[in-house]
C-alpha positions as CSV (number, residue, x, y, z in Angstrom):
1,M,80.7,82.7,101.4
2,I,84.1,82.0,103.4
3,I,86.8,83.7,103.3
4,G,90.0,82.1,104.7
5,I,93.1,83.4,106.3
6,L,96.0,82.2,105.2
7,K,99.3,81.2,107.3
8,E,102.3,82.8,105.5
9,R,104.6,80.4,104.1
10,K,107.4,82.7,102.2
11,N,110.9,82.9,104.2
12,P,112.4,84.6,106.1
13,P,109.3,84.5,108.3
14,D,106.7,87.5,108.1
15,K,104.6,87.6,110.9
16,R,101.4,90.2,109.2
17,V,98.0,89.0,108.7
18,V,95.7,90.8,106.6
19,F,93.3,90.7,109.2
20,S,94.1,91.4,113.1
21,P,91.1,89.6,115.5
22,E,89.9,92.6,116.4
23,K,89.2,93.9,112.7
24,L,87.4,90.2,111.5
25,Q,85.0,91.1,114.3
26,E,84.5,94.4,112.8
27,L,83.8,92.5,109.4
28,K,81.7,89.8,110.8
29,R,79.4,92.7,112.4
30,K,79.3,94.7,109.4
31,F,78.7,91.5,106.9
32,P,77.2,89.1,109.0
33,S,76.6,86.2,106.1
34,V,79.9,85.8,105.9
35,S,81.9,82.8,107.1
36,I,85.6,83.7,108.6
37,K,88.3,80.5,109.0
38,V,92.1,81.7,110.1
39,E,94.8,78.9,108.9
40,S,96.7,78.1,112.0
41,S,100.5,79.9,112.2
42,D,103.4,79.9,115.1
43,I,104.8,83.2,113.4
44,R,102.3,85.5,112.9
45,V,101.9,88.4,115.6
46,F,98.8,87.2,116.6
47,S,98.4,84.1,118.2
48,D,95.7,81.3,117.1
49,E,94.3,81.6,120.7
50,A,93.6,85.1,120.2
51,Y,91.7,84.2,117.0
52,K,89.9,81.5,119.1
53,N,89.2,84.1,121.6
54,A,87.1,86.2,119.1
55,G,85.4,83.5,118.0
56,F,87.0,82.3,114.7
57,E,87.5,78.9,113.9
58,V,91.5,78.1,113.1
59,V,92.1,75.2,111.0
60,D,94.8,73.2,109.6
61,D,92.8,72.9,106.1
62,L,91.5,75.9,104.2
63,S,90.4,74.0,100.9
64,D,86.5,74.8,101.6
65,C,87.1,78.5,101.8
66,A,86.4,80.5,98.4
67,I,88.4,83.2,98.9
68,L,92.1,83.6,100.7
69,L,93.3,86.4,101.9
70,G,97.1,86.7,102.1
71,V,100.0,88.9,102.7
72,K,103.4,88.0,100.9
73,E,103.4,85.1,97.9
74,V,102.0,82.1,98.2
75,P,104.3,79.1,97.4
76,V,103.4,77.1,93.8
77,D,102.7,73.7,96.0
78,A,100.3,75.4,98.6
79,L,97.8,77.2,95.6
80,I,94.7,75.7,96.4
81,P,93.0,75.4,92.4
82,D,89.7,77.2,91.9
83,K,90.3,79.8,94.4
84,K,89.9,84.1,94.8
85,Y,93.0,84.6,96.0
86,F,94.3,88.0,97.1
87,F,98.2,88.5,98.2
88,F,101.7,90.5,97.0
89,S,102.0,88.4,94.4
90,H,105.3,90.8,92.7
91,T,104.8,89.6,89.0
92,I,102.8,92.9,87.7
93,K,106.4,94.5,87.3
94,K,107.0,91.4,85.0
95,Q,109.8,90.2,88.1
96,S,111.8,87.0,86.7
97,Y,111.8,85.2,90.0
98,N,107.9,84.8,90.1
99,R,107.2,83.9,86.6
100,K,106.7,80.5,88.0
101,L,104.0,81.6,90.4
102,L,102.2,83.1,87.7
103,Q,102.3,80.1,85.5
104,A,101.2,77.9,88.3
105,I,98.2,80.6,89.3
106,L,96.9,80.1,85.4
107,S,96.9,76.5,85.1
108,K,95.4,76.2,88.8
109,N,92.7,78.3,87.6
110,I,92.9,80.8,90.3
111,E,91.2,84.3,90.4
112,L,94.8,86.2,91.5
113,Y,93.8,89.6,93.0
114,D,97.2,91.7,93.7
115,H,97.4,94.3,97.0
116,E,99.3,96.5,94.1
117,T,96.5,96.6,91.9
118,I,93.6,97.8,94.2
119,V,93.6,100.9,92.8
120,K,91.1,104.1,92.4
121,E,89.8,105.0,88.7
122,N,92.8,106.9,88.5
123,G,95.0,104.4,89.9
124,A,96.0,105.6,92.8
125,R,96.1,102.3,95.2
126,L,93.8,102.0,98.2
127,I,95.7,99.4,100.0
128,G,99.3,98.6,101.2
129,F,101.8,99.1,104.3
130,G,103.7,102.2,102.6
131,R,102.7,104.3,105.7
132,Y,104.3,101.5,107.9
133,A,107.7,102.0,105.5
134,G,107.8,105.0,106.5
135,I,108.1,105.4,110.2
136,V,110.2,102.2,110.5
137,G,112.8,103.8,107.7
138,T,113.1,106.7,109.3
139,Y,113.7,105.1,112.7
140,N,116.2,103.2,111.0
141,G,118.0,106.0,108.9
142,F,118.6,108.1,112.7
143,S,119.6,104.5,114.3
144,A,122.3,105.1,111.0
145,I,123.3,108.1,111.8
146,G,123.9,107.3,116.3
147,L,125.9,104.1,114.6
148,K,128.0,106.2,112.1
149,K,128.7,108.8,114.6
150,N,128.8,105.9,117.4
151,S,127.0,109.2,119.7
152,F,123.6,106.7,120.0
153,H,122.6,103.2,120.1
154,L,118.7,103.3,119.2
155,P,117.1,99.5,119.7
156,K,116.3,97.5,116.7
157,S,112.8,98.6,115.9
158,S,111.9,94.9,115.9
159,T,112.2,94.6,119.6
160,L,109.9,97.4,119.8
161,A,106.1,97.1,120.3
162,N,104.8,99.7,118.2
163,Q,104.8,103.4,116.5
164,N,105.0,105.2,119.9
165,A,107.3,103.2,121.6
166,L,109.4,104.0,118.6
167,I,109.0,107.8,118.6
168,E,109.5,107.4,122.1
169,Q,113.2,105.9,122.1
170,L,114.2,108.8,119.2
171,Q,113.0,111.0,121.8
172,K,115.6,110.3,124.1
173,I,118.6,111.0,121.4
174,N,120.0,114.6,121.4
175,L,121.1,115.1,117.3
176,P,123.0,117.6,116.0
177,N,122.0,120.7,113.8
178,L,121.0,118.4,110.7
179,K,119.3,119.4,107.6
180,I,116.7,116.6,106.6
181,L,115.1,116.3,103.3
182,L,112.1,113.9,103.5
183,T,110.8,113.7,99.3
184,G,107.3,112.2,98.5
185,S,103.3,113.1,99.3
186,G,102.0,109.5,99.7
187,K,101.6,107.4,102.7
188,V,105.5,106.3,102.6
189,A,106.5,110.3,102.9
190,F,103.5,111.1,105.6
191,G,104.5,107.8,107.4
192,A,108.0,109.3,107.6
193,K,106.5,113.1,108.5
194,E,104.5,111.5,111.7
195,M,108.0,110.4,112.7
196,L,109.8,113.8,112.6
197,D,106.7,115.5,113.9
198,G,107.0,113.2,116.6
199,M,110.4,113.9,117.6
200,C,109.1,117.5,117.7
201,I,111.5,119.0,114.8
202,K,110.8,122.0,113.1
203,Q,109.8,121.6,109.5
204,V,110.7,124.5,107.2
205,S,110.0,126.0,103.6
206,V,111.7,124.9,100.4
207,N,113.8,128.4,100.6
208,E,114.4,128.3,104.2
209,F,115.9,124.8,103.8
210,L,118.1,126.1,100.6
211,Q,118.8,129.6,102.4
212,D,119.2,129.9,105.8
213,N,121.4,128.3,108.3
214,F,119.3,127.0,111.6
215,F,120.8,125.7,115.6
216,E,118.4,123.0,115.7
217,P,117.7,120.1,113.6
218,V,115.1,120.8,110.6
219,F,113.5,118.8,107.9
220,C,111.8,120.4,104.7
221,M,109.1,117.5,102.4
222,I,109.4,118.7,98.7
223,D,107.2,117.0,96.4
224,V,108.4,116.2,92.3
225,L,108.3,119.8,91.0
226,D,110.4,120.9,93.7
227,Y,113.0,118.7,92.8
228,N,112.6,118.2,88.6
229,K,111.8,121.2,86.4
230,R,111.0,121.1,82.8
231,K,114.1,121.2,80.4
232,D,112.4,123.8,78.4
233,G,112.1,126.5,81.4
234,Q,108.0,126.5,81.7
235,V,106.2,126.1,85.0
236,L,103.2,123.5,84.5
237,D,101.3,121.4,87.0
238,I,101.8,118.2,88.1
239,Y,99.8,116.4,86.0
240,D,102.1,117.3,83.2
241,F,104.9,116.0,85.2
242,Y,103.3,112.3,85.5
243,N,102.2,112.5,81.7
244,H,105.2,113.7,80.3
245,P,108.3,113.1,82.6
246,E,111.3,112.6,79.7
247,A,110.3,116.5,79.3
248,Y,111.9,117.2,82.6
249,E,115.2,116.8,84.6
250,S,116.8,116.9,87.2
251,Y,116.5,119.8,90.2
252,F,118.0,117.8,92.8
253,F,121.2,118.8,93.2
254,R,120.1,122.6,94.7
255,F,119.0,120.1,97.7
256,A,122.1,117.7,97.9
257,K,124.4,120.6,98.3
258,V,122.7,121.8,102.0
259,T,121.4,118.3,103.2
260,D,122.9,116.2,105.7
261,F,120.0,113.5,106.1
262,F,118.1,112.2,102.8
263,I,114.7,110.1,103.5
264,A,113.8,108.8,100.3
265,G,109.5,108.2,100.4
266,H,108.4,109.5,96.9
267,F,107.0,107.4,94.2
268,F,109.8,107.0,91.2
269,G,107.3,106.2,87.5
270,D,108.8,105.2,84.4
271,G,111.2,108.0,82.5
272,S,111.2,110.0,85.6
273,P,114.7,111.4,86.0
274,I,117.5,110.3,88.1
275,L,117.2,111.9,91.0
276,F,120.5,111.4,92.4
277,T,122.9,110.3,90.1
278,K,126.5,109.4,90.6
279,E,128.1,112.5,89.7
280,N,126.2,114.6,91.9
281,A,127.7,111.9,95.1
282,K,131.1,112.7,93.5
283,H,130.8,116.2,93.6
284,P,133.1,118.4,96.3
285,D,129.6,120.6,96.5
286,C,127.4,117.5,97.8
287,K,126.7,117.4,101.5
288,I,124.5,114.4,102.1
289,Q,125.4,112.0,104.5
290,F,122.7,109.2,105.2
291,I,120.0,108.6,102.9
292,A,116.8,105.8,104.6
293,D,115.8,105.3,101.0
294,I,112.3,103.7,102.1
295,S,111.4,103.8,97.9
296,C,114.3,101.1,97.6
297,D,114.8,101.0,93.4
298,I,118.0,99.5,93.3
299,N,120.0,101.4,90.8
300,G,117.3,103.6,90.4
301,P,117.2,107.0,91.0
302,I,119.5,106.9,93.9
303,A,122.9,106.3,92.8
304,S,124.1,105.2,96.4
305,T,121.2,102.5,96.5
306,I,123.3,100.0,95.2
307,R,121.0,97.0,96.9
308,A,118.7,96.2,99.4
309,S,119.7,95.5,102.5
310,T,118.2,93.4,105.6
311,I,116.5,93.8,109.0
312,E,119.4,92.0,110.1
313,N,122.0,94.3,108.7
314,P,119.9,97.7,108.0
315,I,122.3,100.0,106.6
316,Y,125.9,99.8,104.6
317,G,128.3,102.4,102.9
318,Y,128.2,103.8,99.2
319,D,132.2,105.3,98.3
320,P,130.9,108.1,95.7
321,I,134.6,107.8,94.2
322,T,134.7,104.4,93.2
323,E,130.9,103.8,93.3
324,K,131.3,100.2,95.3
325,E,130.3,99.3,98.9
326,V,132.3,99.9,102.1
327,D,132.1,99.6,105.7
328,F,129.4,102.2,106.3
329,T,131.8,103.4,109.5
330,N,134.5,104.3,106.5
331,K,135.0,108.3,106.0
332,N,134.2,108.7,102.7
333,A,131.3,106.5,102.3
334,I,127.4,108.4,102.4
335,V,125.6,105.2,104.9
336,V,122.7,103.6,103.0
337,M,119.6,102.4,104.2
338,A,117.6,100.6,102.0
339,V,115.8,97.5,103.9
340,D,112.5,96.5,101.0
341,N,110.6,94.7,103.7
342,L,110.5,97.9,106.5
343,P,106.7,96.7,107.2
344,C,107.7,93.4,108.9
345,E,109.9,95.4,111.4
346,L,106.5,96.5,113.0
347,P,104.1,93.3,111.9
348,K,101.3,94.6,114.6
349,D,100.5,98.2,113.9
350,A,100.9,97.1,110.0
351,S,98.6,94.8,109.9
352,E,96.0,96.1,111.9
353,G,96.3,99.7,109.6
354,F,95.8,97.4,106.7
355,G,92.7,95.4,107.8
356,E,91.2,98.9,108.2
357,M,91.9,99.7,104.4
358,F,91.1,96.5,103.4
359,L,87.4,96.2,105.3
360,E,86.7,99.8,103.6
361,H,87.9,99.4,100.2
362,V,87.6,95.6,99.3
363,I,85.1,93.7,101.6
364,P,82.2,95.7,100.8
365,A,82.6,95.1,96.8
366,F,81.5,91.7,97.0
367,F,77.8,92.9,98.1
368,D,77.4,95.5,96.6
369,G,78.3,94.1,93.2
370,D,81.5,95.9,92.8
371,K,79.9,99.2,92.0
372,N,82.9,101.4,91.8
373,G,85.0,98.6,90.0
374,I,87.3,97.6,92.5
375,L,87.6,93.9,92.2
376,H,87.5,94.5,88.6
377,R,90.7,96.4,88.2
378,A,92.2,94.3,90.6
379,K,91.6,91.2,89.3
380,I,94.7,89.7,87.5
381,T,93.5,86.3,86.6
382,E,90.0,84.4,85.1
383,N,89.5,81.0,83.8
384,G,92.9,80.8,83.9
385,K,93.8,83.2,81.8
386,L,94.8,86.8,82.0
387,T,92.4,89.6,82.1
388,P,92.1,91.9,79.6
389,R,94.1,94.7,81.7
390,F,96.7,92.3,82.2
391,S,97.3,91.0,78.8
392,Y,100.7,92.9,79.0
393,L,102.1,89.7,81.2
394,Q,101.4,87.1,78.1
395,E,105.2,87.2,77.4
396,Y,106.4,87.5,80.7
397,V,104.3,84.0,81.5
398,D,105.3,82.4,78.2
399,G,109.5,83.2,79.1
400,F,110.2,85.6,76.5
């Protein structure tokens, strides 16, 4: 078996990679029968020389590799027929801009495994960059506060070496007595929590957050049953919410009345109630001034997220009265940070963490007969057709 590490070709350039040189060495130690080749890249966070020094062959042609590992979408003209590819294809939600990519994958008889479809039997994702989105998104959110108030200026996260360097910068700033709300219970939310903990910001309970005043910055971490409630008044469990989201309505505004800075790290499922509506944002009792929408669902559960922002220009203003974008310095603006590719700003940490997960959860499946069904569940295409699990994409492929 020969595994190839792909050069990232999508623009804007992405410095991340599935495996660092050190993780590839660990892979080779655990599975010595594997041969590994690394495609030469001048943008990757780890240099060609680093891979060569780690004992790996760096090449310009991966056509003799059976399995090809990348991060972002592979351009159609760079796809090699009859291979197994792993990358984020951004097709499983029928994204119109990648229809031609999936069509090409089928026509070239490629087996596609999307990183997003590598899941446990219960559907929980096994690998991803969510933790690093939480880390960078929280940092960028605090940076937005400093810019709006003109009270401190943080360096761009992309100019700093790692998470520790980001925390060191945050520890230098003087914050007002902010109430910070963090939604979610997954990797994104816990990545954000790592940053708040690194700043030694006190965590408080839901009741304390809603009822008490503080003379220091505090944060509260809430999950779906804290900000949603059943319409019939029953109090059931989280599985009821996942199975019957239509039976619930938002209970978020009670938090909006006491929150200064909202960090959105939740997962938003189909049919779930809108968290923060346009009417909420307009309400005179709404106190939210800053939103770091790490989940970044455009025109989704958070009304102020009307577009994705960029690494170069990570923040914009939302005027709740006009429901339009304004300059973030506008006195009426809610300041929004909604970068949709946050892990790109921390490529070394993100790559090392991703490789650790991929080595733990995916690589063994090639050697144990896929006993846990990891590859079976993740496979989107085979023999020029969609697999049964992803047959719902057929109309999307056909262009309907």
